[in-house]
N, C-alpha and C positions, 0 to 999 in steps of 0.2 A: 625644569618647569613641569608643573602638574596641570593637566587639562581638566576642567570641571564641567559636569553636565547634570541635568536634572535626572536623566535616564540614559543608561547605556544598554543597548540590546546586543547580545552576543548570539550570532547566527542570522544570516541574511536570507533565510529561506521565506516561504510564503508567511509563515506565522510571524517570524521576527519583523519583516517588512510591515505587516498589518499593524502591529503594535506601535512600531516607531512612528508610522504615519498618523495613527490616532492620537498619540501624545504630542506630536509635533503640531497638530492642528489645534491643540489647546495652548500653544505658545511656549511649550516646554523646549528647553534646549536638550536636543536628543542626538546621540551618536549611535551608530550601528557598526559592527565589526564582523568580519569573516575572513578567514585565511583562504578559502576557496572562492571562485567566482560567485557573484550575487545571483541568486535564483533558488538555491537549495536543491534538495534531492528530487522533489517532484517534477520541477519544470526542466531540470538539466539532466538528471541521472535516474529517473524513476518512471512515475506515472505517464507523463506526457510523451516523452520519446519512445517508451515502451508501446504505447498504443499507436503511435505512428508506424512502428515496425509491424505490429499486429495487423494493420490495415492491409498490408501485402499478403499476410497469411490469410486473412479473411477472403480476399479476392480469389486466392488459389483454392481455398476450401469451398467457396460458393460455386466456382466454376465445376468442380469435381462432383459436388452434389447434383448439379444439373446436367451431368453427363448422361446422354441418352435421352434427355428431356428438352433438346433444343440447342444445347451448348456443347461445342466441340473444343475441349480444353488440351488437346494434344500437344500444342506448341507453347502452352502457357507456362511461364517459370518466374520466379523472383530474381531479379538482378540486385544482388545484395548491396554492391557498391552504390548503385543509383538510389536504392532505398535508404541507405545511411545518409547519402548526400541530401535527400528530402528531409531526413530527421534533423540534419545539421541546419538546414534552412529554418527550422523553427528554433532550435535550441541556441545557436550561436549568437543571435542579436539579444537574448534574454538578459545577460549580466549587465550590458551597457543601458538597455532600456530600464531595467530595475533600478539601477543606480541613478540614472537621470531623474526618474520619478521621485526617488527619495530626496535628492538635493533640491529638486523643485519644491518640495514640501518643507524644506529647511532643515532637513536632517544631515548631520555630518556623517559622511561615509568613510570608513576606515578599513584599511586592509592589513592583515597580519594576524599572529597567534595571540589570543588574549588569555591571560592567566591572572587569577586573583592573587594579590599579595597581602590582602587584609579584608576586613568585613566590608569596606566600601572602596577598596583600591583595586586597580587593575594595571597590569603592565602589558603593553602591547608592542612587541618587538623592541623592547628597551625603553619606550616612552611611558611615563606615569599618568594615570587617569583616575579621577574620583567621581563618584556619583551619588546622588541621594538614593537612587534605585537602579536595580539591574533586572533584566528579563533574560533568562537563559532559554535559548531555543535552537540548540545546535544539532537536533536531530539524532540519528542513530547510525551505527556502523555495524558491519558483519560481526556476528558473534565469534569470539576466538575458538579456533579448532585445535585439537590436541594430537590428533594422529600424526605419525611420521610422514612427512612430505606435504603437509598442509599448505606450506609456502608456495606450492606449485599451482594452487587454485587461483583463478580469477574471481572477482566479485561481480555483482549486477552492473556496477559502473564500467567495468571492463568489457562485459558481454555487450553492452550498449554501444561500445566504441570499436567492436571488431570491424576491421576493414574487409575481411573476408570470413565466411562461415565455414568451419572445418566439417568434414563428412561425418565425424563421430563425436558426440558431446555427452558427458556424463554430468548430471546435477546432483549435488549433495543436499539432501533435505527434502521433505514433502510439503513444502508451503507455496505461498504465493509465487515467489520468484521462480522456483524450479518448474512449476506447472505452467506459468505463463509463457517462459522462455522456451519450454520444451514444445509447446504447441506452435510457437512461432517457427522454431528450428526445423521441425519435421515438415512443415509446409514449404519450407525453403529448401528442402532436399537433403537435410541432415538426418542421421539417426539419433534418437535421444533416449538416454537411461536416466531414470530417477531413482536414487537410493534413498529409502526412508527407513530409519531405525524403528518406527512404530508400525503397528498393524494398520492404523488409520490415518492416511494423509489428510491435509486440509481439516484439521481437527476442529476449527471454529465453524465449519459448515455442516449442513445436515448430512449425515452419513449416507442416507439412501441416495440422495443426488449426487454426493461424491462418487459412489460406486458407478452410477450412470456415466459420469464424466470420465472415470478411469477406463471404462469399457469403450467409450467414444474416443479417448486418446489412443488406446491400443490399436484401434482400427486404422489409425494414420501413422502408427509407428512409435508411440510413446510407450516405452517399456518401464513399467513401475516395479521395482524390487522392494517388497515390504520386509519388515523386521530384520533388516540387514544393516550391519555397521561397516564402516570403512576401517580397515586394518592399517593400510598404508597406500600412499601414491608415489610411484617412482617413475622417473623419465625412462622411456623405452621406445626404440624404433621411431624416433622423431616425434613421439606423442608421449602417452603415459600409460603404465600399467597400474590399475587399481585393484587392490585386494579386498574382497568383501568377506564378511563372516555372517552365515546365516544358519540357524539351528545347529551350531557346532561345526559346520563344515565351511571351508573356504573355497572361494572362486575368484578367478582373476579375469578382468575385463580390460581389453585394450581399447583406448580411446585417444582422440586427439586433443581434447580440452576437457578440464574439469572445472565446473562452476559451483561456487559457494552459494547455496540457497538455504542454508540451515539456521536461518533466524538472525535477529539483529538485537543489539543492546544499546542503551543510551550512550551517546558520544560525550562522555563527561570526565573521562580519566585524566585528561591533560589540562584541565581548567583550574587546578589548584583550588578546588572547592574546600578542602580542608582548612586552608589558610584563611578562608572567609567564614569559617564556623558554619559551613552548610552541609547538613547530613544528606547523604545520596547513596545510591546502589545502582546495580545494572538496569533496574526499571525506571530509573529517574531520580531527581531530586525529591526528597521527602516534602510534601507541600500540604497545607490545609486544604480544605474543599474549595477555598476561594484562590487557590494557586500561588500563595504566599509561603516562602520556606518556613518550616516550623522552628528552625533554629537561628536564622538570620532574616529579620523582617525586611531587610533592604533588598532582598533577592526573591524574585518570582520565577516561575518556570512555566513552559507551555509545550504541548506536543510530546514527542518522545523524551524530552528532557524532564518531563514532570511524571512523578508516580501517581497517576490517577486511574480512575476506572475507564477512561476514554480509550477508544481503539486507536491503534497507531495508524491514522489516516490523516492526510493533509487537511481535509475540511475540519476535522476534529482539532488539529493543531492550531488552525487559523481562528476557529471559534474560541479556543481557550486562550489565545493571545489577545483577542479582543476583550474578553471577559477580564483578564488580568489588567489589561491597560485601563479599562473602565474603572475597575476597583482601585488602582493606583490614583487615578484622577479624581475620583469622587470620595475616596476613602471608605469605600463600601466592602461588603464581603459576599457579593453576589457569587453564586456557583454556576458552573457550566450545566446546560441542559442536554444530556446525552440520549434523550428519548427519540426513537424513531430515525436513528442515524444508519443508513444502509451501507453495506460494503460489497464488493464484487471481486472475484477472480476472473480476469480478462483472458481466459482460455477460450477455445472455440468449440462449442458455444460457451457463453459466459455462465458462471455460477455466482448467484447472489444471495444475500441474506439481510434481513432487518429484524430486530427484536430477538425473542428468545429461540433457542433450540427446543425440540420437542421434549428432550430429557429435562431441560430447565424448567419448562413450564409445568411438567408433572411434579417435579421436586417442590415447586412452589404451591402445589395443592390446587391448581387451577382446574375448574370444571371444563375440561378441554375437549373441543371438537377438532378433529384432524381432517382437513379436506385435501386429500392427495389426488391428483389428477395426471395421468399420462397425456401430455398435449402434443406428442409427436405427430399425431394424425390430424391435428387441428389444421384449419385452412391456412393460418399464418405460417406454419411450418411446412406443410404440404406444398405451398406455392414455391418455396425455395428449395425444396428437396431434403430438408433437415429430418433426420430420423430419431434424434435423441432430444427430448425436451419434456420437462415435467414441472409441476407446481405443488407445493405443500404449504398450505395456509392454516395457521393455528389460531382458533377463535375461542375467547372466553364465553361460554355459553350463558353465564350469568348476566352478562351486559351486551353481548353481540359484538364485542370489540376485538380487533386483531391483536394478538400479543406476539406473533411471530410469522414471518413470511420467508419462504425459500423457493427460489426459482432457478431452473437451468434451461437456457434456451436462447435463441438469437433475439437480440434487442431487449431481453429481460433486464439488462442493466438500466434501461430507462423505465420500465414498468415498475421496478422495485421502488423507485422513488415516490411513486403514488401511494404505495403500501406504507412506506415510511412517513409520509405526511399523514396518512390515516392514524398511524400509531401515535404520532406527536400530538394530533389534535383530538384524539379520542373518538374518531368517526366509527360508526357502526357499520357492519357489512351491508345493512339494509340501506343506509345513506349512500354507500359507494355504489350499490347496484342500481339505485335510482338515477345516477348520472348516466347521460347519453353520449357515448363517445363517437367520434368520427369512424366511419367504417368503409372499407376493411383496414384496420390497423392492428398492431398488437396490443395497443391500449384497449381496444374493444373487447379483448379476451378476458379482461379482468372480471367482469360480472359473472362469467361462466366459471372461473376459478373459485369464485366465492360460494 
């Protein structure tokens, strides 16, 4: 027996769920399938649980910053088991809640491994399915590593499920995952080493602010090894012996845990896309600007599953999925709007970005004004004892509009949203400065940054 639907969504993360609900609301027969618990990476294995763990690290760091300023932090520490229990209090109910919401909207929820057997056919654990359209939103997986001993590494999912935190942790790669987890681990009492094969970590962020963050991390015990490559990882003394190569010389580091933070690729290899005549690669399915496959018009993709200019962020994936669903329903070719979308590395303090880097703006020939401010001595940061904070705002002098904004500091993950809105709506700095903010708040600092 073959089951037939108007739409089958592959991947029950936030993007897939958004598209399934949108199409079901139009009366379509919709099914969604995932071999993992419903909820996706962000809610279960990424953004949300990570930031819950970060809260413990924030409290430790905040107390240390106020040492000698009225706070005695001598007995303060993270109970990792209790912090993980708090995390599970959020993540554990998500799959059931997500699935109940879908069924309540009339979506058929399926569990199992989906694989295309033809242009409009799927097989899910031996059962046959057909649909007029498919949306692929299967997310990403850790990039395959090739050095000997790579099988000993755990990924971000494994880190977020650690029952106890070992004393020594080595992170492979200089991106989001390594920096965020290293900042959590050091505040929880572990030592952290980040091994990055390049000279510049966090390449998508302003290099000046990245250096400030690296120095701040060093103060709390985050040891960054630049231009170093992993030669091998071998079990030793109940932990691991990691051999690095730097400038032609080798070094051995003893550690208790090695974590993969060296990037991710689209999770598409096991979907049988070739059988569906769908062109794809490690960056996702080849899609037109309106998110429809260029080689099989029955297939659409969103998020990490789509090869687009959008950043690999959950809000971007959800936005793309909604655009794809709308195009399916209306027969239109609307394209996603990527203007003014901020991103953040939730280290302590957080590092944020929206719009262009300084080098990108210069390459575009923009008549650029760079307004860099060391905000570490400003009241908002003095109040909490923070000694590292800065802002770099990039302004097109021809029209007084912001083309890029880069912030490092406490609560700047909220402030960057205002700057993102300004870019999206084309607001001028004069218009932004004309607004009166509640005071004293971090938001009230914006006018002075401009």
